[in-house]
A tleap script that builds the chain and sets N, CA, C and O, in Angstrom:
source leaprc.protein.ff14SB
mol = sequence {
  NMET GLY GLU LYS ILE LYS ALA ILE ARG LYS
  SER ARG GLY MET THR GLN LYS GLU VAL ALA
  ASP ALA LEU GLY LEU ASP GLN SER ALA VAL
  ALA LEU TRP GLU ILE GLY ARG THR GLU PRO
  SER THR HIE ASN LEU ARG ARG LEU ALA ASP
  ILE LEU GLY CYS SER PRO ALA ASP PHE CPHE
}
set mol.1.N position { 30.984 212.474 -26.993 }
set mol.1.CA position { 30.697 211.905 -28.157 }
set mol.1.C position { 29.670 212.771 -28.968 }
set mol.1.O position { 29.734 213.037 -30.169 }
set mol.2.N position { 28.696 213.162 -28.056 }
set mol.2.CA position { 27.568 213.890 -28.890 }
set mol.2.C position { 28.019 215.089 -29.680 }
set mol.2.O position { 27.508 215.262 -30.786 }
set mol.3.N position { 28.848 215.865 -29.269 }
set mol.3.CA position { 29.539 217.051 -29.880 }
set mol.3.C position { 30.092 216.720 -31.163 }
set mol.3.O position { 29.985 217.426 -32.166 }
set mol.4.N position { 30.672 215.646 -31.093 }
set mol.4.CA position { 31.728 215.138 -32.331 }
set mol.4.C position { 30.752 214.647 -33.337 }
set mol.4.O position { 30.924 214.873 -34.535 }
set mol.5.N position { 29.615 213.906 -32.835 }
set mol.5.CA position { 28.613 213.499 -33.915 }
set mol.5.C position { 28.008 214.677 -34.480 }
set mol.5.O position { 27.844 214.713 -35.700 }
set mol.6.N position { 27.660 215.626 -33.773 }
set mol.6.CA position { 27.148 216.909 -34.265 }
set mol.6.C position { 27.943 217.547 -35.260 }
set mol.6.O position { 27.447 217.914 -36.326 }
set mol.7.N position { 29.281 217.721 -34.949 }
set mol.7.CA position { 30.090 218.565 -35.629 }
set mol.7.C position { 30.434 217.790 -36.942 }
set mol.7.O position { 30.724 218.532 -37.880 }
set mol.8.N position { 30.458 216.551 -37.181 }
set mol.8.CA position { 30.758 215.669 -38.236 }
set mol.8.C position { 29.609 215.746 -39.032 }
set mol.8.O position { 29.692 216.052 -40.222 }
set mol.9.N position { 28.419 215.468 -38.420 }
set mol.9.CA position { 27.038 215.640 -39.240 }
set mol.9.C position { 26.995 216.959 -39.893 }
set mol.9.O position { 26.739 217.074 -41.091 }
set mol.10.N position { 27.228 217.902 -39.155 }
set mol.10.CA position { 27.145 219.567 -39.766 }
set mol.10.C position { 28.222 219.636 -40.955 }
set mol.10.O position { 27.915 220.218 -41.995 }
set mol.11.N position { 29.348 219.106 -40.818 }
set mol.11.CA position { 30.436 219.168 -41.786 }
set mol.11.C position { 30.264 218.596 -43.008 }
set mol.11.O position { 30.847 218.968 -44.026 }
set mol.12.N position { 29.251 217.439 -42.921 }
set mol.12.CA position { 28.730 216.738 -44.209 }
set mol.12.C position { 27.578 217.414 -44.658 }
set mol.12.O position { 26.985 216.937 -45.625 }
set mol.13.N position { 27.120 218.533 -44.080 }
set mol.13.CA position { 25.912 219.213 -44.646 }
set mol.13.C position { 24.591 218.559 -44.495 }
set mol.13.O position { 23.658 218.935 -45.204 }
set mol.14.N position { 24.427 217.534 -43.558 }
set mol.14.CA position { 23.126 216.770 -43.298 }
set mol.14.C position { 22.456 217.223 -41.935 }
set mol.14.O position { 23.023 217.603 -40.911 }
set mol.15.N position { 21.329 217.107 -42.147 }
set mol.15.CA position { 20.298 217.385 -40.987 }
set mol.15.C position { 20.196 216.141 -40.084 }
set mol.15.O position { 20.590 215.045 -40.482 }
set mol.16.N position { 19.676 216.322 -38.894 }
set mol.16.CA position { 19.493 215.314 -37.838 }
set mol.16.C position { 18.331 214.287 -38.515 }
set mol.16.O position { 18.377 213.064 -38.381 }
set mol.17.N position { 17.443 214.894 -39.151 }
set mol.17.CA position { 16.302 214.045 -39.919 }
set mol.17.C position { 16.991 213.207 -41.029 }
set mol.17.O position { 16.678 212.021 -41.132 }
set mol.18.N position { 17.890 213.738 -41.849 }
set mol.18.CA position { 18.480 213.046 -42.881 }
set mol.18.C position { 19.156 211.869 -42.390 }
set mol.18.O position { 19.067 210.772 -42.942 }
set mol.19.N position { 19.877 212.117 -41.279 }
set mol.19.CA position { 20.735 210.899 -40.706 }
set mol.19.C position { 19.869 209.926 -40.102 }
set mol.19.O position { 19.988 208.731 -40.373 }
set mol.20.N position { 19.010 210.358 -39.306 }
set mol.20.CA position { 17.811 209.523 -38.700 }
set mol.20.C position { 17.089 208.785 -39.906 }
set mol.20.O position { 16.855 207.593 -39.707 }
set mol.21.N position { 16.796 209.186 -40.828 }
set mol.21.CA position { 16.104 208.404 -41.901 }
set mol.21.C position { 16.884 207.539 -42.495 }
set mol.21.O position { 16.403 206.450 -42.811 }
set mol.22.N position { 18.213 207.829 -42.765 }
set mol.22.CA position { 19.242 206.861 -43.333 }
set mol.22.C position { 19.345 205.625 -42.306 }
set mol.22.O position { 19.443 204.465 -42.708 }
set mol.23.N position { 19.315 205.958 -41.023 }
set mol.23.CA position { 19.398 204.962 -40.121 }
set mol.23.C position { 18.199 204.182 -39.829 }
set mol.23.O position { 18.281 203.152 -39.159 }
set mol.24.N position { 17.022 204.637 -40.319 }
set mol.24.CA position { 15.778 204.073 -39.990 }
set mol.24.C position { 15.234 204.374 -38.565 }
set mol.24.O position { 14.542 203.546 -37.974 }
set mol.25.N position { 15.511 205.387 -38.113 }
set mol.25.CA position { 15.299 205.909 -36.784 }
set mol.25.C position { 14.645 207.270 -36.640 }
set mol.25.O position { 14.721 208.108 -37.538 }
set mol.26.N position { 14.059 207.463 -35.603 }
set mol.26.CA position { 13.292 208.938 -35.442 }
set mol.26.C position { 14.281 209.907 -35.284 }
set mol.26.O position { 15.322 209.487 -34.779 }
set mol.27.N position { 14.239 211.169 -35.599 }
set mol.27.CA position { 14.983 212.252 -35.526 }
set mol.27.C position { 15.505 212.463 -34.041 }
set mol.27.O position { 16.646 212.813 -33.741 }
set mol.28.N position { 14.537 212.207 -33.229 }
set mol.28.CA position { 14.727 212.551 -31.774 }
set mol.28.C position { 15.994 211.651 -31.294 }
set mol.28.O position { 16.773 212.054 -30.430 }
set mol.29.N position { 16.109 210.511 -31.880 }
set mol.29.CA position { 17.258 209.510 -31.325 }
set mol.29.C position { 18.553 210.180 -31.582 }
set mol.29.O position { 19.432 210.200 -30.720 }
set mol.30.N position { 18.712 210.798 -32.893 }
set mol.30.CA position { 19.961 211.489 -33.168 }
set mol.30.C position { 20.096 212.803 -32.198 }
set mol.30.O position { 21.134 213.014 -31.570 }
set mol.31.N position { 18.998 213.636 -32.132 }
set mol.31.CA position { 18.856 214.738 -31.122 }
set mol.31.C position { 19.553 214.149 -29.902 }
set mol.31.O position { 20.579 214.736 -29.558 }
set mol.32.N position { 19.160 213.051 -29.160 }
set mol.32.CA position { 19.550 212.649 -27.903 }
set mol.32.C position { 20.867 212.315 -27.973 }
set mol.32.O position { 21.595 212.703 -27.060 }
set mol.33.N position { 21.396 211.582 -29.000 }
set mol.33.CA position { 22.932 211.343 -28.992 }
set mol.33.C position { 23.647 212.840 -28.979 }
set mol.33.O position { 24.565 213.083 -28.195 }
set mol.34.N position { 23.211 213.689 -29.793 }
set mol.34.CA position { 23.968 214.795 -29.885 }
set mol.34.C position { 24.019 215.686 -28.629 }
set mol.34.O position { 25.026 216.367 -28.436 }
set mol.35.N position { 23.049 215.715 -27.816 }
set mol.35.CA position { 23.051 216.359 -26.511 }
set mol.35.C position { 23.705 215.523 -25.322 }
set mol.35.O position { 24.010 216.010 -24.233 }
set mol.36.N position { 23.871 214.210 -25.689 }
set mol.36.CA position { 24.588 213.470 -24.736 }
set mol.36.C position { 23.741 212.831 -23.786 }
set mol.36.O position { 24.271 212.397 -22.763 }
set mol.37.N position { 22.444 212.694 -23.961 }
set mol.37.CA position { 21.654 212.107 -23.189 }
set mol.37.C position { 21.549 210.715 -23.324 }
set mol.37.O position { 21.353 209.999 -22.342 }
set mol.38.N position { 21.674 210.240 -24.553 }
set mol.38.CA position { 22.019 208.786 -24.938 }
set mol.38.C position { 23.101 208.698 -25.784 }
set mol.38.O position { 23.635 209.698 -26.265 }
set mol.39.N position { 23.530 207.353 -26.038 }
set mol.39.CA position { 24.732 207.116 -27.008 }
set mol.39.C position { 24.019 206.036 -28.030 }
set mol.39.O position { 23.072 205.313 -27.720 }
set mol.40.N position { 24.583 206.072 -29.131 }
set mol.40.CA position { 24.122 204.935 -30.087 }
set mol.40.C position { 24.780 203.621 -29.648 }
set mol.40.O position { 25.817 203.503 -28.996 }
set mol.41.N position { 23.950 202.616 -30.146 }
set mol.41.CA position { 24.569 201.248 -29.981 }
set mol.41.C position { 25.706 201.044 -30.777 }
set mol.41.O position { 25.904 201.836 -31.699 }
set mol.42.N position { 26.502 200.100 -30.577 }
set mol.42.CA position { 27.638 199.853 -31.473 }
set mol.42.C position { 27.279 199.703 -32.914 }
set mol.42.O position { 27.895 200.169 -33.873 }
set mol.43.N position { 26.095 198.921 -32.924 }
set mol.43.CA position { 25.565 198.774 -34.457 }
set mol.43.C position { 25.341 200.097 -34.953 }
set mol.43.O position { 25.870 200.394 -36.024 }
set mol.44.N position { 24.643 200.939 -34.348 }
set mol.44.CA position { 24.074 202.308 -35.003 }
set mol.44.C position { 25.484 203.172 -35.110 }
set mol.44.O position { 25.644 203.994 -36.013 }
set mol.45.N position { 26.413 202.928 -34.183 }
set mol.45.CA position { 27.528 203.743 -34.294 }
set mol.45.C position { 28.328 203.479 -35.638 }
set mol.45.O position { 28.810 204.383 -36.321 }
set mol.46.N position { 28.402 202.253 -35.905 }
set mol.46.CA position { 29.080 201.757 -37.040 }
set mol.46.C position { 28.313 202.278 -38.434 }
set mol.46.O position { 28.887 202.748 -39.416 }
set mol.47.N position { 26.990 202.095 -38.287 }
set mol.47.CA position { 26.244 202.606 -39.404 }
set mol.47.C position { 26.310 204.023 -39.608 }
set mol.47.O position { 26.424 204.481 -40.746 }
set mol.48.N position { 26.243 204.804 -38.518 }
set mol.48.CA position { 26.542 206.196 -38.640 }
set mol.48.C position { 27.779 206.700 -39.195 }
set mol.48.O position { 27.814 207.664 -39.960 }
set mol.49.N position { 28.777 206.060 -38.817 }
set mol.49.CA position { 30.120 206.381 -39.514 }
set mol.49.C position { 30.036 206.150 -40.881 }
set mol.49.O position { 30.665 206.892 -41.635 }
set mol.50.N position { 29.204 205.031 -41.429 }
set mol.50.CA position { 29.165 204.799 -42.778 }
set mol.50.C position { 28.459 206.048 -43.603 }
set mol.50.O position { 28.854 206.606 -44.627 }
set mol.51.N position { 27.418 206.263 -42.898 }
set mol.51.CA position { 26.534 207.349 -43.460 }
set mol.51.C position { 27.380 208.774 -43.494 }
set mol.51.O position { 27.313 209.598 -44.406 }
set mol.52.N position { 28.102 208.870 -42.429 }
set mol.52.CA position { 28.846 210.186 -42.524 }
set mol.52.C position { 30.440 210.125 -43.179 }
set mol.52.O position { 31.181 211.103 -43.277 }
set mol.53.N position { 30.710 208.973 -43.523 }
set mol.53.CA position { 32.001 208.621 -44.350 }
set mol.53.C position { 33.142 209.028 -43.306 }
set mol.53.O position { 33.979 209.900 -43.538 }
set mol.54.N position { 33.074 208.366 -42.257 }
set mol.54.CA position { 34.291 208.522 -41.290 }
set mol.54.C position { 34.395 207.131 -40.468 }
set mol.54.O position { 33.659 206.172 -40.700 }
set mol.55.N position { 35.430 207.145 -39.452 }
set mol.55.CA position { 35.493 206.063 -38.724 }
set mol.55.C position { 34.844 206.227 -37.647 }
set mol.55.O position { 34.664 207.380 -37.255 }
set mol.56.N position { 34.315 205.085 -36.876 }
set mol.56.CA position { 33.609 205.151 -35.569 }
set mol.56.C position { 34.450 205.721 -34.642 }
set mol.56.O position { 33.912 206.236 -33.663 }
set mol.57.N position { 35.815 205.748 -34.741 }
set mol.57.CA position { 36.770 206.288 -33.784 }
set mol.57.C position { 36.834 207.778 -33.703 }
set mol.57.O position { 37.148 208.414 -32.697 }
set mol.58.N position { 36.460 208.334 -35.017 }
set mol.58.CA position { 36.144 209.867 -35.063 }
set mol.58.C position { 35.116 210.355 -34.081 }
set mol.58.O position { 35.166 211.531 -33.719 }
set mol.59.N position { 34.289 209.634 -33.670 }
set mol.59.CA position { 33.336 210.188 -32.672 }
set mol.59.C position { 33.699 210.183 -31.166 }
set mol.59.O position { 32.928 210.540 -30.275 }
set mol.60.N position { 35.070 209.700 -30.970 }
set mol.60.CA position { 35.590 209.606 -29.475 }
set mol.60.C position { 36.900 210.726 -29.367 }
set mol.60.O position { 37.505 210.868 -28.304 }
savepdb mol mol.pdb
quit
């Protein structure tokens, strides 16, 4: 999942910080998702998809 989050984020031209700010989280949370150390909650996954203009299913 982390690699897909990173790829979609980069394809949208957004930084981890920009995504984190939009979610109201620290940049380290997004970094941890992208390296696969943690996964976003269902709530944050939906919000992340909205921010990146995709479906939550695109992350799987």
